[in-house]
C-alpha positions as CSV (number, residue, x, y, z in Angstrom):
1,X,85.1,101.1,74.8
2,X,88.5,101.3,74.5
3,X,88.3,97.4,74.6
4,X,87.0,93.8,76.2
5,X,88.2,95.1,79.6
6,X,86.6,98.3,80.0
7,X,83.3,97.1,78.5
8,X,83.1,94.3,80.7
9,X,84.0,96.5,83.7
10,X,81.3,98.9,82.2
11,X,78.8,95.9,81.8
12,X,79.5,94.7,85.4
13,X,78.3,98.3,86.9
14,X,75.3,98.2,84.8
15,X,73.8,95.2,86.2
16,X,74.5,96.4,89.9
17,X,72.9,99.7,89.4
18,X,70.3,98.8,87.1
19,X,66.5,98.5,88.5
20,X,65.2,95.3,88.9
21,X,61.1,96.8,88.8
22,X,61.8,98.9,85.3
23,X,59.2,98.8,83.0
24,X,58.9,101.2,79.8
25,X,56.4,101.2,76.6
26,X,57.5,100.1,73.4
27,X,56.2,102.0,70.4
28,X,58.0,100.6,67.8
29,X,60.5,97.9,66.4
30,X,63.1,98.1,63.7
31,X,63.8,95.6,61.0
32,X,67.6,95.6,60.1
33,X,70.2,95.2,57.9
34,X,74.1,95.7,57.2
35,X,76.1,94.7,54.3
36,X,78.7,92.3,55.0
37,X,80.7,91.5,58.5
38,X,81.9,95.4,58.9
39,X,80.2,98.8,59.0
40,X,76.6,99.8,60.8
41,X,73.3,98.2,61.1
42,X,70.7,100.4,59.1
43,X,66.9,100.7,59.1
44,X,65.3,99.4,56.7
45,X,61.7,99.9,58.4
46,X,60.1,101.0,61.4
47,X,56.9,98.4,62.7
48,X,54.7,100.3,64.4
49,X,53.6,98.9,67.7
50,X,49.9,99.3,69.2
51,X,48.6,101.4,66.4
52,X,51.5,103.2,65.9
53,X,52.3,103.6,62.2
54,X,54.9,101.2,60.1
55,X,57.5,102.6,57.5
56,X,59.3,100.9,55.1
57,X,62.5,103.5,54.2
58,X,63.1,102.8,50.6
59,X,66.8,104.4,51.7
60,X,68.1,102.2,54.9
61,X,68.7,104.6,58.0
62,X,72.1,104.9,59.9
63,X,72.0,105.8,63.2
64,X,72.9,109.0,64.3
65,X,76.9,108.9,66.1
66,X,77.5,105.0,65.3
67,X,80.9,104.5,64.3
68,X,81.4,103.5,59.9
69,X,83.8,100.4,61.0
70,X,83.3,98.0,64.0
71,X,86.6,98.6,66.4
72,X,89.4,95.5,65.9
73,X,89.0,94.7,69.1
74,X,85.2,93.9,68.9
75,X,85.9,92.4,65.9
76,X,88.6,90.1,67.7
77,X,85.9,89.1,69.9
78,X,83.0,88.4,68.0
79,X,85.5,86.5,65.6
80,X,86.6,84.4,68.8
81,X,83.3,83.9,70.1
82,X,82.1,82.9,67.1
83,X,85.3,80.1,67.1
84,X,83.7,79.1,70.8
85,X,79.9,78.1,69.1
86,X,81.7,76.6,66.4
87,X,84.8,74.9,68.4
88,X,84.1,71.0,68.2
89,X,81.6,70.9,65.6
90,X,83.2,69.7,62.7
91,X,81.5,66.1,61.7
92,X,79.4,66.4,64.7
93,X,76.6,68.6,63.3
94,X,73.7,66.2,63.2
95,X,74.6,64.9,66.4
96,X,74.6,68.5,67.9
97,X,71.2,69.2,66.1
98,X,69.4,66.5,67.1
99,X,70.4,67.0,70.6
100,X,69.4,70.6,70.1
101,X,66.1,70.0,68.3
102,X,65.3,66.5,70.3
103,X,65.1,64.1,66.8
104,X,66.7,61.3,66.4
105,X,69.3,62.0,64.0
106,X,68.4,60.4,60.4
107,X,70.3,57.0,59.9
108,X,71.3,56.5,56.3
109,X,69.4,53.6,54.1
110,X,70.7,50.3,53.6
111,X,71.4,49.5,49.8
112,X,68.2,46.6,50.4
113,X,65.9,49.5,51.8
114,X,67.1,52.1,49.0
115,X,65.6,49.6,46.2
116,X,62.5,49.1,48.3
117,X,61.7,52.9,48.5
118,X,62.9,52.7,44.4
119,X,60.4,50.2,43.8
120,X,57.3,51.4,45.6
121,X,57.9,55.1,43.8
122,X,58.0,53.5,40.4
123,X,55.2,51.3,41.2
124,X,53.1,54.6,42.8
125,X,53.8,56.4,39.1
126,X,52.8,53.0,37.1
127,X,49.3,53.2,38.9
128,X,49.1,57.0,38.2
129,X,49.9,56.5,35.0
130,X,47.0,54.2,34.1
131,X,44.4,56.1,36.3
132,X,45.3,59.0,33.7
133,X,45.2,56.8,30.6
134,X,49.0,57.2,29.9
135,X,49.3,60.7,30.9
136,X,51.9,62.0,33.2
137,X,49.9,63.5,36.3
């Protein structure tokens, strides 16, 4: 597409014309990689499904007619999307993680708790040494 506006217009057209009862069979999926932010994704393996053969490509395969590098408007939009995704995350990463995972954020231990943990570890070390006649476990 020439720019983001054209891409969004095409998306809207496809979404209005797309059949809701569409079905198809998938015989294979691809394991892909690319080097860096620029450049084309390449197939490093073709993974066969439902009895089809799996092939590891020693030389990664490119898709025919794919551009060698992304167009500038695609890169700008991708960077803007990345910025939107990361916006406001500075200093709030732990809080975001706890919201996403449902687990409480880790609270830092007080010096008293840290000292108690160290004492418990030391006692355990001494007990293991005693069980092994002075030899480390």
